[in-house]
Predicted model as a PDB file, atoms N, CA, C, CB and O in Angstrom, pLDDT in the B-factor column:
MODEL        1                                                                  
ATOM      1  N   UNK A   1      96.668 117.461  97.256  1.00 45.00           N  
ATOM      2  CA  UNK A   1      97.274 118.044  98.430  1.00 45.00           C  
ATOM      3  C   UNK A   1      96.230 118.726  99.315  1.00 45.00           C  
ATOM      4  CB  UNK A   1      98.348 119.032  98.022  1.00 45.00           C  
ATOM      5  O   UNK A   1      96.395 118.761 100.535  1.00 45.00           O  
ATOM      6  N   UNK A   2      95.172 119.263  98.736  1.00 50.00           N  
ATOM      7  CA  UNK A   2      94.207 120.030  99.515  1.00 50.00           C  
ATOM      8  C   UNK A   2      93.009 119.207  99.990  1.00 50.00           C  
ATOM      9  CB  UNK A   2      93.721 121.187  98.701  1.00 50.00           C  
ATOM     10  O   UNK A   2      92.147 119.724 100.700  1.00 50.00           O  
ATOM     11  N   UNK A   3      92.949 117.929  99.603  1.00 54.00           N  
ATOM     12  CA  UNK A   3      91.775 117.152  99.960  1.00 54.00           C  
ATOM     13  C   UNK A   3      91.839 116.552 101.358  1.00 54.00           C  
ATOM     14  CB  UNK A   3      91.582 116.065  98.967  1.00 54.00           C  
ATOM     15  O   UNK A   3      90.859 115.959 101.807  1.00 54.00           O  
ATOM     16  N   UNK A   4      92.968 116.689 102.064  1.00 59.00           N  
ATOM     17  CA  UNK A   4      93.077 116.196 103.431  1.00 59.00           C  
ATOM     18  C   UNK A   4      93.339 114.713 103.541  1.00 59.00           C  
ATOM     19  CB  UNK A   4      91.848 116.516 104.167  1.00 59.00           C  
ATOM     20  O   UNK A   4      93.420 114.187 104.651  1.00 59.00           O  
ATOM     21  N   UNK A   5      93.475 114.017 102.413  1.00 64.00           N  
ATOM     22  CA  UNK A   5      93.706 112.578 102.460  1.00 64.00           C  
ATOM     23  C   UNK A   5      95.106 112.220 101.988  1.00 64.00           C  
ATOM     24  CB  UNK A   5      92.675 111.852 101.617  1.00 64.00           C  
ATOM     25  O   UNK A   5      95.309 111.167 101.385  1.00 64.00           O  
ATOM     26  N   UNK A   6      96.063 113.082 102.257  1.00 64.00           N  
ATOM     27  CA  UNK A   6      97.431 112.857 101.827  1.00 64.00           C  
ATOM     28  C   UNK A   6      98.001 111.632 102.524  1.00 64.00           C  
ATOM     29  CB  UNK A   6      98.298 114.090 102.107  1.00 64.00           C  
ATOM     30  O   UNK A   6      97.927 111.514 103.747  1.00 64.00           O  
ATOM     31  N   UNK A   7      98.571 110.718 101.738  1.00 68.00           N  
ATOM     32  CA  UNK A   7      99.208 109.523 102.279  1.00 68.00           C  
ATOM     33  C   UNK A   7     100.710 109.777 102.325  1.00 68.00           C  
ATOM     34  CB  UNK A   7      98.871 108.251 101.421  1.00 68.00           C  
ATOM     35  O   UNK A   7     101.416 109.567 101.338  1.00 68.00           O  
ATOM     36  N   UNK A   8     101.189 110.228 103.476  1.00 63.00           N  
ATOM     37  CA  UNK A   8     102.587 110.609 103.610  1.00 63.00           C  
ATOM     38  C   UNK A   8     103.529 109.416 103.519  1.00 63.00           C  
ATOM     39  CB  UNK A   8     102.800 111.324 104.916  1.00 63.00           C  
ATOM     40  O   UNK A   8     104.722 109.595 103.273  1.00 63.00           O  
ATOM     41  N   UNK A   9     103.019 108.204 103.714  1.00 68.00           N  
ATOM     42  CA  UNK A   9     103.861 107.010 103.681  1.00 68.00           C  
ATOM     43  C   UNK A   9     104.004 106.430 102.285  1.00 68.00           C  
ATOM     44  CB  UNK A   9     103.303 105.964 104.602  1.00 68.00           C  
ATOM     45  O   UNK A   9     104.912 105.636 102.040  1.00 68.00           O  
ATOM     46  N   UNK A  10     103.137 106.804 101.377  1.00 63.00           N  
ATOM     47  CA  UNK A  10     103.114 106.203 100.056  1.00 63.00           C  
ATOM     48  C   UNK A  10     103.585 107.214  99.015  1.00 63.00           C  
ATOM     49  CB  UNK A  10     101.703 105.693  99.718  1.00 63.00           C  
ATOM     50  O   UNK A  10     102.774 107.824  98.318  1.00 63.00           O  
ATOM     51  N   UNK A  11     104.883 107.383  98.916  1.00 64.00           N  
ATOM     52  CA  UNK A  11     105.422 108.321  97.939  1.00 64.00           C  
ATOM     53  C   UNK A  11     106.806 107.862  97.506  1.00 64.00           C  
ATOM     54  CB  UNK A  11     105.477 109.755  98.518  1.00 64.00           C  
ATOM     55  O   UNK A  11     107.485 107.139  98.235  1.00 64.00           O  
ATOM     56  N   UNK A  12     107.211 108.275  96.347  1.00 65.00           N  
ATOM     57  CA  UNK A  12     108.576 108.044  95.880  1.00 65.00           C  
ATOM     58  C   UNK A  12     109.365 109.335  95.996  1.00 65.00           C  
ATOM     59  CB  UNK A  12     108.590 107.521  94.420  1.00 65.00           C  
ATOM     60  O   UNK A  12     110.467 109.367  96.544  1.00 65.00           O  
ATOM     61  N   UNK A  13     108.782 110.388  95.473  1.00 72.00           N  
ATOM     62  CA  UNK A  13     109.443 111.676  95.482  1.00 72.00           C  
ATOM     63  C   UNK A  13     108.382 112.740  95.236  1.00 72.00           C  
ATOM     64  CB  UNK A  13     110.582 111.742  94.412  1.00 72.00           C  
ATOM     65  O   UNK A  13     107.417 112.515  94.505  1.00 72.00           O  
ATOM     66  N   UNK A  14     108.571 113.893  95.851  1.00 76.00           N  
ATOM     67  CA  UNK A  14     107.612 114.980  95.654  1.00 76.00           C  
ATOM     68  C   UNK A  14     107.751 115.540  94.243  1.00 76.00           C  
ATOM     69  CB  UNK A  14     107.822 116.098  96.707  1.00 76.00           C  
ATOM     70  O   UNK A  14     108.861 115.696  93.733  1.00 76.00           O  
ATOM     71  N   UNK A  15     106.614 115.841  93.618  1.00 84.00           N  
ATOM     72  CA  UNK A  15     106.672 116.437  92.288  1.00 84.00           C  
ATOM     73  C   UNK A  15     107.098 117.906  92.392  1.00 84.00           C  
ATOM     74  CB  UNK A  15     105.301 116.315  91.574  1.00 84.00           C  
ATOM     75  O   UNK A  15     107.174 118.467  93.485  1.00 84.00           O  
ATOM     76  N   UNK A  16     107.368 118.505  91.255  1.00 87.00           N  
ATOM     77  CA  UNK A  16     107.885 119.873  91.218  1.00 87.00           C  
ATOM     78  C   UNK A  16     106.924 120.868  91.868  1.00 87.00           C  
ATOM     79  CB  UNK A  16     108.159 120.286  89.780  1.00 87.00           C  
ATOM     80  O   UNK A  16     107.353 121.760  92.600  1.00 87.00           O  
ATOM     81  N   UNK A  17     105.629 120.717  91.600  1.00 90.00           N  
ATOM     82  CA  UNK A  17     104.633 121.627  92.174  1.00 90.00           C  
ATOM     83  C   UNK A  17     104.641 121.536  93.706  1.00 90.00           C  
ATOM     84  CB  UNK A  17     103.219 121.303  91.623  1.00 90.00           C  
ATOM     85  O   UNK A  17     104.585 122.555  94.393  1.00 90.00           O  
ATOM     86  N   UNK A  18     104.709 120.319  94.228  1.00 87.00           N  
ATOM     87  CA  UNK A  18     104.723 120.129  95.680  1.00 87.00           C  
ATOM     88  C   UNK A  18     105.996 120.702  96.284  1.00 87.00           C  
ATOM     89  CB  UNK A  18     104.593 118.639  96.033  1.00 87.00           C  
ATOM     90  O   UNK A  18     105.954 121.319  97.348  1.00 87.00           O  
ATOM     91  N   UNK A  19     107.126 120.505  95.618  1.00 88.00           N  
ATOM     92  CA  UNK A  19     108.388 121.047  96.112  1.00 88.00           C  
ATOM     93  C   UNK A  19     108.334 122.572  96.187  1.00 88.00           C  
ATOM     94  CB  UNK A  19     109.551 120.600  95.213  1.00 88.00           C  
ATOM     95  O   UNK A  19     108.787 123.163  97.167  1.00 88.00           O  
ATOM     96  N   UNK A  20     107.784 123.207  95.158  1.00 92.00           N  
ATOM     97  CA  UNK A  20     107.667 124.672  95.159  1.00 92.00           C  
ATOM     98  C   UNK A  20     106.749 125.148  96.283  1.00 92.00           C  
ATOM     99  CB  UNK A  20     107.138 125.171  93.800  1.00 92.00           C  
ATOM    100  O   UNK A  20     107.033 126.134  96.963  1.00 92.00           O  
ATOM    101  N   UNK A  21     105.643 124.425  96.463  1.00 92.00           N  
ATOM    102  CA  UNK A  21     104.692 124.773  97.518  1.00 92.00           C  
ATOM    103  C   UNK A  21     105.360 124.661  98.894  1.00 92.00           C  
ATOM    104  CB  UNK A  21     103.442 123.858  97.447  1.00 92.00           C  
ATOM    105  O   UNK A  21     105.205 125.547  99.735  1.00 92.00           O  
ATOM    106  N   UNK A  22     106.095 123.581  99.118  1.00 90.00           N  
ATOM    107  CA  UNK A  22     106.771 123.397 100.400  1.00 90.00           C  
ATOM    108  C   UNK A  22     107.851 124.455 100.621  1.00 90.00           C  
ATOM    109  CB  UNK A  22     107.386 122.000 100.476  1.00 90.00           C  
ATOM    110  O   UNK A  22     108.041 124.923 101.744  1.00 90.00           O  
ATOM    111  N   UNK A  23     108.553 124.832  99.563  1.00 93.00           N  
ATOM    112  CA  UNK A  23     109.565 125.881  99.689  1.00 93.00           C  
ATOM    113  C   UNK A  23     108.934 127.200 100.117  1.00 93.00           C  
ATOM    114  CB  UNK A  23     110.317 126.062  98.367  1.00 93.00           C  
ATOM    115  O   UNK A  23     109.490 127.915 100.950  1.00 93.00           O  
ATOM    116  N   UNK A  24     107.765 127.526  99.544  1.00 95.00           N  
ATOM    117  CA  UNK A  24     107.053 128.746  99.926  1.00 95.00           C  
ATOM    118  C   UNK A  24     106.618 128.685 101.387  1.00 95.00           C  
ATOM    119  CB  UNK A  24     105.831 128.963  99.020  1.00 95.00           C  
ATOM    120  O   UNK A  24     106.766 129.656 102.129  1.00 95.00           O  
ATOM    121  N   UNK A  25     106.077 127.527 101.795  1.00 94.00           N  
ATOM    122  CA  UNK A  25     105.628 127.376 103.178  1.00 94.00           C  
ATOM    123  C   UNK A  25     106.809 127.435 104.140  1.00 94.00           C  
ATOM    124  CB  UNK A  25     104.867 126.054 103.355  1.00 94.00           C  
ATOM    125  O   UNK A  25     106.698 128.008 105.224  1.00 94.00           O  
ATOM    126  N   UNK A  26     107.940 126.847 103.750  1.00 93.00           N  
ATOM    127  CA  UNK A  26     109.132 126.871 104.584  1.00 93.00           C  
ATOM    128  C   UNK A  26     109.626 128.307 104.762  1.00 93.00           C  
ATOM    129  CB  UNK A  26     110.239 125.991 103.970  1.00 93.00           C  
ATOM    130  O   UNK A  26     109.969 128.711 105.874  1.00 93.00           O  
ATOM    131  N   UNK A  27     109.664 129.070 103.686  1.00 95.00           N  
ATOM    132  CA  UNK A  27     110.105 130.466 103.753  1.00 95.00           C  
ATOM    133  C   UNK A  27     109.172 131.276 104.661  1.00 95.00           C  
ATOM    134  CB  UNK A  27     110.155 131.090 102.333  1.00 95.00           C  
ATOM    135  O   UNK A  27     109.636 132.081 105.468  1.00 95.00           O  
ATOM    136  N   UNK A  28     107.861 131.063 104.529  1.00 95.00           N  
ATOM    137  CA  UNK A  28     106.896 131.775 105.377  1.00 95.00           C  
ATOM    138  C   UNK A  28     107.092 131.391 106.838  1.00 95.00           C  
ATOM    139  CB  UNK A  28     105.446 131.469 104.935  1.00 95.00           C  
ATOM    140  O   UNK A  28     107.043 132.254 107.714  1.00 95.00           O  
ATOM    141  N   UNK A  29     107.313 130.118 107.109  1.00 95.00           N  
ATOM    142  CA  UNK A  29     107.524 129.660 108.478  1.00 95.00           C  
ATOM    143  C   UNK A  29     108.766 130.299 109.079  1.00 95.00           C  
ATOM    144  CB  UNK A  29     107.642 128.138 108.522  1.00 95.00           C  
ATOM    145  O   UNK A  29     108.761 130.698 110.243  1.00 95.00           O  
ATOM    146  N   UNK A  30     109.828 130.398 108.291  1.00 95.00           N  
ATOM    147  CA  UNK A  30     111.051 131.035 108.784  1.00 95.00           C  
ATOM    148  C   UNK A  30     110.814 132.507 109.101  1.00 95.00           C  
ATOM    149  CB  UNK A  30     112.179 130.895 107.756  1.00 95.00           C  
ATOM    150  O   UNK A  30     111.274 133.006 110.128  1.00 95.00           O  
ATOM    151  N   UNK A  31     110.097 133.204 108.220  1.00 96.00           N  
ATOM    152  CA  UNK A  31     109.810 134.633 108.438  1.00 96.00           C  
ATOM    153  C   UNK A  31     109.044 134.860 109.742  1.00 96.00           C  
ATOM    154  CB  UNK A  31     109.005 135.200 107.257  1.00 96.00           C  
ATOM    155  O   UNK A  31     109.277 135.842 110.447  1.00 96.00           O  
ATOM    156  N   UNK A  32     108.133 133.946 110.051  1.00 96.00           N  
ATOM    157  CA  UNK A  32     107.274 134.113 111.223  1.00 96.00           C  
ATOM    158  C   UNK A  32     107.800 133.387 112.462  1.00 96.00           C  
ATOM    159  CB  UNK A  32     105.884 133.622 110.907  1.00 96.00           C  
ATOM    160  O   UNK A  32     107.224 133.512 113.542  1.00 96.00           O  
ATOM    161  N   UNK A  33     108.882 132.634 112.315  1.00 95.00           N  
ATOM    162  CA  UNK A  33     109.457 131.930 113.456  1.00 95.00           C  
ATOM    163  C   UNK A  33     108.697 130.676 113.864  1.00 95.00           C  
ATOM    164  CB  UNK A  33     109.528 132.850 114.616  1.00 95.00           C  
ATOM    165  O   UNK A  33     108.767 130.246 115.016  1.00 95.00           O  
ATOM    166  N   UNK A  34     107.975 130.095 112.923  1.00 93.00           N  
ATOM    167  CA  UNK A  34     107.239 128.855 113.212  1.00 93.00           C  
ATOM    168  C   UNK A  34     108.175 127.678 112.976  1.00 93.00           C  
ATOM    169  CB  UNK A  34     105.947 128.732 112.322  1.00 93.00           C  
ATOM    170  O   UNK A  34     108.520 127.387 111.831  1.00 93.00           O  
ATOM    171  N   UNK A  35     108.591 126.999 114.034  1.00 91.00           N  
ATOM    172  CA  UNK A  35     109.557 125.905 113.934  1.00 91.00           C  
ATOM    173  C   UNK A  35     109.002 124.727 113.128  1.00 91.00           C  
ATOM    174  CB  UNK A  35     109.961 125.434 115.330  1.00 91.00           C  
ATOM    175  O   UNK A  35     109.765 124.007 112.484  1.00 91.00           O  
ATOM    176  N   UNK A  36     107.708 124.528 113.159  1.00 92.00           N  
ATOM    177  CA  UNK A  36     107.101 123.378 112.474  1.00 92.00           C  
ATOM    178  C   UNK A  36     106.116 123.815 111.396  1.00 92.00           C  
ATOM    179  CB  UNK A  36     106.391 122.477 113.482  1.00 92.00           C  
ATOM    180  O   UNK A  36     105.162 123.098 111.098  1.00 92.00           O  
ATOM    181  N   UNK A  37     106.340 124.974 110.817  1.00 93.00           N  
ATOM    182  CA  UNK A  37     105.452 125.471 109.773  1.00 93.00           C  
ATOM    183  C   UNK A  37     104.228 126.154 110.344  1.00 93.00           C  
ATOM    184  CB  UNK A  37     105.030 124.345 108.870  1.00 93.00           C  
ATOM    185  O   UNK A  37     103.923 126.032 111.530  1.00 93.00           O  
ATOM    186  N   UNK A  38     103.531 126.874 109.481  1.00 94.00           N  
ATOM    187  CA  UNK A  38     102.303 127.557 109.883  1.00 94.00           C  
ATOM    188  C   UNK A  38     101.302 126.516 110.387  1.00 94.00           C  
ATOM    189  CB  UNK A  38     101.703 128.383 108.696  1.00 94.00           C  
ATOM    190  O   UNK A  38     101.061 125.519 109.706  1.00 94.00           O  
ATOM    191  N   UNK A  39     100.724 126.729 111.553  1.00 94.00           N  
ATOM    192  CA  UNK A  39      99.758 125.768 112.086  1.00 94.00           C  
ATOM    193  C   UNK A  39      98.680 125.422 111.050  1.00 94.00           C  
ATOM    194  CB  UNK A  39      99.105 126.329 113.358  1.00 94.00           C  
ATOM    195  O   UNK A  39      98.050 126.307 110.472  1.00 94.00           O  
ATOM    196  N   UNK A  40      98.484 124.129 110.831  1.00 93.00           N  
ATOM    197  CA  UNK A  40      97.476 123.643 109.891  1.00 93.00           C  
ATOM    198  C   UNK A  40      97.935 123.548 108.454  1.00 93.00           C  
ATOM    199  CB  UNK A  40      96.301 124.515 109.948  1.00 93.00           C  
ATOM    200  O   UNK A  40      97.200 123.038 107.608  1.00 93.00           O  
ATOM    201  N   UNK A  41      99.134 124.026 108.155  1.00 94.00           N  
ATOM    202  CA  UNK A  41      99.623 123.996 106.773  1.00 94.00           C  
ATOM    203  C   UNK A  41     100.079 122.588 106.389  1.00 94.00           C  
ATOM    204  CB  UNK A  41     100.782 124.998 106.588  1.00 94.00           C  
ATOM    205  O   UNK A  41     100.231 121.714 107.243  1.00 94.00           O  
ATOM    206  N   UNK A  42     100.291 122.389 105.100  1.00 91.00           N  
ATOM    207  CA  UNK A  42     100.786 121.105 104.602  1.00 91.00           C  
ATOM    208  C   UNK A  42     102.124 120.774 105.248  1.00 91.00           C  
ATOM    209  CB  UNK A  42     100.925 121.128 103.064  1.00 91.00           C  
ATOM    210  O   UNK A  42     102.344 119.642 105.679  1.00 91.00           O  
ATOM    211  N   UNK A  43     103.016 121.754 105.319  1.00 92.00           N  
ATOM    212  CA  UNK A  43     104.332 121.549 105.943  1.00 92.00           C  
ATOM    213  C   UNK A  43     104.173 121.136 107.398  1.00 92.00           C  
ATOM    214  CB  UNK A  43     105.188 122.828 105.846  1.00 92.00           C  
ATOM    215  O   UNK A  43     104.859 120.226 107.864  1.00 92.00           O  
ATOM    216  N   UNK A  44     103.285 121.791 108.110  1.00 94.00           N  
ATOM    217  CA  UNK A  44     103.043 121.474 109.520  1.00 94.00           C  
ATOM    218  C   UNK A  44     102.535 120.042 109.676  1.00 94.00           C  
ATOM    219  CB  UNK A  44     102.032 122.463 110.128  1.00 94.00           C  
ATOM    220  O   UNK A  44     102.986 119.312 110.559  1.00 94.00           O  
ATOM    221  N   UNK A  45     101.597 119.642 108.820  1.00 93.00           N  
ATOM    222  CA  UNK A  45     101.065 118.275 108.894  1.00 93.00           C  
ATOM    223  C   UNK A  45     102.135 117.258 108.528  1.00 93.00           C  
ATOM    224  CB  UNK A  45      99.849 118.117 107.966  1.00 93.00           C  
ATOM    225  O   UNK A  45     102.196 116.180 109.119  1.00 93.00           O  
ATOM    226  N   UNK A  46     102.976 117.593 107.560  1.00 90.00           N  
ATOM    227  CA  UNK A  46     104.055 116.698 107.143  1.00 90.00           C  
ATOM    228  C   UNK A  46     105.052 116.495 108.289  1.00 90.00           C  
ATOM    229  CB  UNK A  46     104.776 117.262 105.894  1.00 90.00           C  
ATOM    230  O   UNK A  46     105.460 115.366 108.565  1.00 90.00           O  
ATOM    231  N   UNK A  47     105.438 117.570 108.945  1.00 92.00           N  
ATOM    232  CA  UNK A  47     106.364 117.476 110.075  1.00 92.00           C  
ATOM    233  C   UNK A  47     105.724 116.705 111.221  1.00 92.00           C  
ATOM    234  CB  UNK A  47     106.792 118.879 110.547  1.00 92.00           C  
ATOM    235  O   UNK A  47     106.371 115.850 111.826  1.00 92.00           O  
ATOM    236  N   UNK A  48     104.466 116.995 111.527  1.00 93.00           N  
ATOM    237  CA  UNK A  48     103.776 116.298 112.618  1.00 93.00           C  
ATOM    238  C   UNK A  48     103.712 114.798 112.342  1.00 93.00           C  
ATOM    239  CB  UNK A  48     102.351 116.865 112.810  1.00 93.00           C  
ATOM    240  O   UNK A  48     103.897 113.987 113.250  1.00 93.00           O  
ATOM    241  N   UNK A  49     103.451 114.430 111.080  1.00 91.00           N  
ATOM    242  CA  UNK A  49     103.395 113.013 110.723  1.00 91.00           C  
ATOM    243  C   UNK A  49     104.761 112.364 110.942  1.00 91.00           C  
ATOM    244  CB  UNK A  49     102.940 112.837 109.252  1.00 91.00           C  
ATOM    245  O   UNK A  49     104.849 111.267 111.493  1.00 91.00           O  
ATOM    246  N   UNK A  50     105.817 113.037 110.514  1.00 90.00           N  
ATOM    247  CA  UNK A  50     107.165 112.502 110.703  1.00 90.00           C  
ATOM    248  C   UNK A  50     107.513 112.363 112.172  1.00 90.00           C  
ATOM    249  CB  UNK A  50     108.186 113.389 110.017  1.00 90.00           C  
ATOM    250  O   UNK A  50     108.117 111.371 112.580  1.00 90.00           O  
ATOM    251  N   UNK A  51     107.135 113.351 112.967  1.00 92.00           N  
ATOM    252  CA  UNK A  51     107.387 113.285 114.408  1.00 92.00           C  
ATOM    253  C   UNK A  51     106.643 112.117 115.035  1.00 92.00           C  
ATOM    254  CB  UNK A  51     106.975 114.596 115.087  1.00 92.00           C  
ATOM    255  O   UNK A  51     107.194 111.397 115.867  1.00 92.00           O  
ATOM    256  N   UNK A  52     105.397 111.930 114.635  1.00 92.00           N  
ATOM    257  CA  UNK A  52     104.586 110.835 115.183  1.00 92.00           C  
ATOM    258  C   UNK A  52     105.206 109.487 114.825  1.00 92.00           C  
ATOM    259  CB  UNK A  52     103.133 110.913 114.654  1.00 92.00           C  
ATOM    260  O   UNK A  52     105.294 108.596 115.670  1.00 92.00           O  
ATOM    261  N   UNK A  53     105.637 109.338 113.566  1.00 91.00           N  
ATOM    262  CA  UNK A  53     106.266 108.079 113.149  1.00 91.00           C  
ATOM    263  C   UNK A  53     107.542 107.815 113.940  1.00 91.00           C  
ATOM    264  CB  UNK A  53     106.578 108.108 111.644  1.00 91.00           C  
ATOM    265  O   UNK A  53     107.796 106.682 114.348  1.00 91.00           O  
ATOM    266  N   UNK A  54     108.343 108.854 114.158  1.00 91.00           N  
ATOM    267  CA  UNK A  54     109.585 108.698 114.910  1.00 91.00           C  
ATOM    268  C   UNK A  54     109.289 108.288 116.349  1.00 91.00           C  
ATOM    269  CB  UNK A  54     110.402 110.001 114.882  1.00 91.00           C  
ATOM    270  O   UNK A  54     109.945 107.398 116.889  1.00 91.00           O  
ATOM    271  N   UNK A  55     108.304 108.933 116.971  1.00 92.00           N  
ATOM    272  CA  UNK A  55     107.940 108.587 118.343  1.00 92.00           C  
ATOM    273  C   UNK A  55     107.465 107.138 118.433  1.00 92.00           C  
ATOM    274  CB  UNK A  55     106.848 109.535 118.860  1.00 92.00           C  
ATOM    275  O   UNK A  55     107.825 106.426 119.370  1.00 92.00           O  
ATOM    276  N   UNK A  56     106.654 106.695 117.457  1.00 93.00           N  
ATOM    277  CA  UNK A  56     106.182 105.308 117.462  1.00 93.00           C  
ATOM    278  C   UNK A  56     107.342 104.334 117.289  1.00 93.00           C  
ATOM    279  CB  UNK A  56     105.145 105.090 116.352  1.00 93.00           C  
ATOM    280  O   UNK A  56     107.388 103.301 117.957  1.00 93.00           O  
ATOM    281  N   UNK A  57     108.280 104.653 116.399  1.00 92.00           N  
ATOM    282  CA  UNK A  57     109.441 103.786 116.189  1.00 92.00           C  
ATOM    283  C   UNK A  57     110.304 103.709 117.444  1.00 92.00           C  
ATOM    284  CB  UNK A  57     110.276 104.290 115.008  1.00 92.00           C  
ATOM    285  O   UNK A  57     110.800 102.638 117.794  1.00 92.00           O  
ATOM    286  N   UNK A  58     110.483 104.834 118.117  1.00 91.00           N  
ATOM    287  CA  UNK A  58     111.259 104.839 119.352  1.00 91.00           C  
ATOM    288  C   UNK A  58     110.589 103.993 120.427  1.00 91.00           C  
ATOM    289  CB  UNK A  58     111.451 106.268 119.854  1.00 91.00           C  
ATOM    290  O   UNK A  58     111.257 103.248 121.144  1.00 91.00           O  
ATOM    291  N   UNK A  59     109.261 104.109 120.538  1.00 91.00           N  
ATOM    292  CA  UNK A  59     108.540 103.301 121.518  1.00 91.00           C  
ATOM    293  C   UNK A  59     108.688 101.817 121.210  1.00 91.00           C  
ATOM    294  CB  UNK A  59     107.058 103.689 121.547  1.00 91.00           C  
ATOM    295  O   UNK A  59     108.929 101.012 122.110  1.00 91.00           O  
ATOM    296  N   UNK A  60     108.544 101.456 119.933  1.00 91.00           N  
ATOM    297  CA  UNK A  60     108.661 100.041 119.547  1.00 91.00           C  
ATOM    298  C   UNK A  60     110.063  99.499 119.793  1.00 91.00           C  
ATOM    299  CB  UNK A  60     108.294  99.862 118.076  1.00 91.00           C  
ATOM    300  O   UNK A  60     110.223  98.335 120.161  1.00 91.00           O  
ATOM    301  N   UNK A  61     111.066 100.323 119.594  1.00 89.00           N  
ATOM    302  CA  UNK A  61     112.443  99.857 119.747  1.00 89.00           C  
ATOM    303  C   UNK A  61     112.902  99.908 121.202  1.00 89.00           C  
ATOM    304  CB  UNK A  61     113.376 100.691 118.881  1.00 89.00           C  
ATOM    305  O   UNK A  61     114.010  99.476 121.521  1.00 89.00           O  
ATOM    306  N   UNK A  62     112.060 100.431 122.077  1.00 83.00           N  
ATOM    307  CA  UNK A  62     112.419 100.510 123.484  1.00 83.00           C  
ATOM    308  C   UNK A  62     113.200 101.763 123.824  1.00 83.00           C  
ATOM    309  CB  UNK A  62     113.213  99.307 123.874  1.00 83.00           C  
ATOM    310  O   UNK A  62     113.571 101.971 124.979  1.00 83.00           O  
ATOM    311  N   UNK A  63     113.457 102.606 122.823  1.00 69.00           N  
ATOM    312  CA  UNK A  63     114.183 103.842 123.068  1.00 69.00           C  
ATOM    313  C   UNK A  63     113.362 104.813 123.880  1.00 69.00           C  
ATOM    314  CB  UNK A  63     114.593 104.479 121.766  1.00 69.00           C  
ATOM    315  O   UNK A  63     113.887 105.561 124.705  1.00 69.00           O  
ATOM    316  N   UNK A  64     112.081 104.791 123.638  1.00 60.00           N  
ATOM    317  CA  UNK A  64     111.141 105.631 124.367  1.00 60.00           C  
ATOM    318  C   UNK A  64     111.505 107.101 124.376  1.00 60.00           C  
ATOM    319  CB  UNK A  64     111.032 105.154 125.760  1.00 60.00           C  
ATOM    320  O   UNK A  64     112.658 107.476 124.161  1.00 60.00           O  
ATOM    321  N   UNK A  65     110.517 107.914 124.625  1.00 59.00           N  
ATOM    322  CA  UNK A  65     110.723 109.339 124.813  1.00 59.00           C  
ATOM    323  C   UNK A  65     109.867 109.752 125.985  1.00 59.00           C  
ATOM    324  CB  UNK A  65     110.374 110.161 123.527  1.00 59.00           C  
ATOM    325  O   UNK A  65     108.799 109.183 126.211  1.00 59.00           O  
ATOM    326  N   UNK A  66     110.313 110.712 126.713  1.00 58.00           N  
ATOM    327  CA  UNK A  66     109.531 111.172 127.844  1.00 58.00           C  
ATOM    328  C   UNK A  66     108.591 112.287 127.404  1.00 58.00           C  
ATOM    329  CB  UNK A  66     110.448 111.649 128.980  1.00 58.00           C  
ATOM    330  O   UNK A  66     108.900 113.036 126.477  1.00 58.00           O  
ATOM    331  N   UNK A  67     107.469 112.395 128.055  1.00 56.00           N  
ATOM    332  CA  UNK A  67     106.520 113.450 127.736  1.00 56.00           C  
ATOM    333  C   UNK A  67     107.180 114.806 127.887  1.00 56.00           C  
ATOM    334  CB  UNK A  67     105.280 113.355 128.628  1.00 56.00           C  
ATOM    335  O   UNK A  67     107.932 115.032 128.835  1.00 56.00           O  
ATOM    336  N   UNK A  68     106.909 115.690 126.978  1.00 54.00           N  
ATOM    337  CA  UNK A  68     107.453 117.033 127.047  1.00 54.00           C  
ATOM    338  C   UNK A  68     108.859 117.150 126.512  1.00 54.00           C  
ATOM    339  CB  UNK A  68     107.426 117.507 128.440  1.00 54.00           C  
ATOM    340  O   UNK A  68     109.454 118.226 126.559  1.00 54.00           O  
ATOM    341  N   UNK A  69     109.406 116.047 125.998  1.00 53.00           N  
ATOM    342  CA  UNK A  69     110.781 116.121 125.494  1.00 53.00           C  
ATOM    343  C   UNK A  69     110.850 116.575 124.054  1.00 53.00           C  
ATOM    344  CB  UNK A  69     111.454 114.785 125.627  1.00 53.00           C  
ATOM    345  O   UNK A  69     111.939 116.830 123.539  1.00 53.00           O  
ATOM    346  N   UNK A  70     109.701 116.680 123.388  1.00 53.00           N  
ATOM    347  CA  UNK A  70     109.712 117.189 122.024  1.00 53.00           C  
ATOM    348  C   UNK A  70     109.696 118.697 122.071  1.00 53.00           C  
ATOM    349  CB  UNK A  70     108.515 116.651 121.210  1.00 53.00           C  
ATOM    350  O   UNK A  70     109.059 119.294 122.939  1.00 53.00           O  
ATOM    351  N   UNK A  71     110.396 119.312 121.140  1.00 51.00           N  
ATOM    352  CA  UNK A  71     110.435 120.776 121.132  1.00 51.00           C  
ATOM    353  C   UNK A  71     109.495 121.301 120.077  1.00 51.00           C  
ATOM    354  CB  UNK A  71     111.863 121.296 120.885  1.00 51.00           C  
ATOM    355  O   UNK A  71     109.474 120.812 118.947  1.00 51.00           O  
ATOM    356  N   UNK A  72     108.728 122.284 120.443  1.00 49.00           N  
ATOM    357  CA  UNK A  72     107.882 122.973 119.475  1.00 49.00           C  
ATOM    358  C   UNK A  72     107.912 124.437 119.837  1.00 49.00           C  
ATOM    359  CB  UNK A  72     106.413 122.413 119.463  1.00 49.00           C  
ATOM    360  O   UNK A  72     107.154 124.905 120.685  1.00 49.00           O  
ATOM    361  N   UNK A  73     108.794 125.143 119.185  1.00 45.00           N  
ATOM    362  CA  UNK A  73     108.973 126.563 119.448  1.00 45.00           C  
ATOM    363  C   UNK A  73     108.128 127.384 118.542  1.00 45.00           C  
ATOM    364  CB  UNK A  73     110.408 126.962 119.301  1.00 45.00           C  
ATOM    365  O   UNK A  73     108.150 128.612 118.621  1.00 45.00           O  
TER     366      UNK A  73                                                      
ENDMDL                                                                          
END                                                                             
């Protein structure tokens, strides 16, 4: 998880250690009001990856998204 080479697309299920880590990061993000997790955290990178994949899928399907339509509070 800490080596920076996480393959978010190649997984079956998160192991117990990863789930606990994400729960801690999620709780911290809620306390601080970070909608997408603490900047630079594993949770933040995971959300950013999911957002990027969704945007690419929308572009490919013709659904498209307009610039600035993503929310990051």
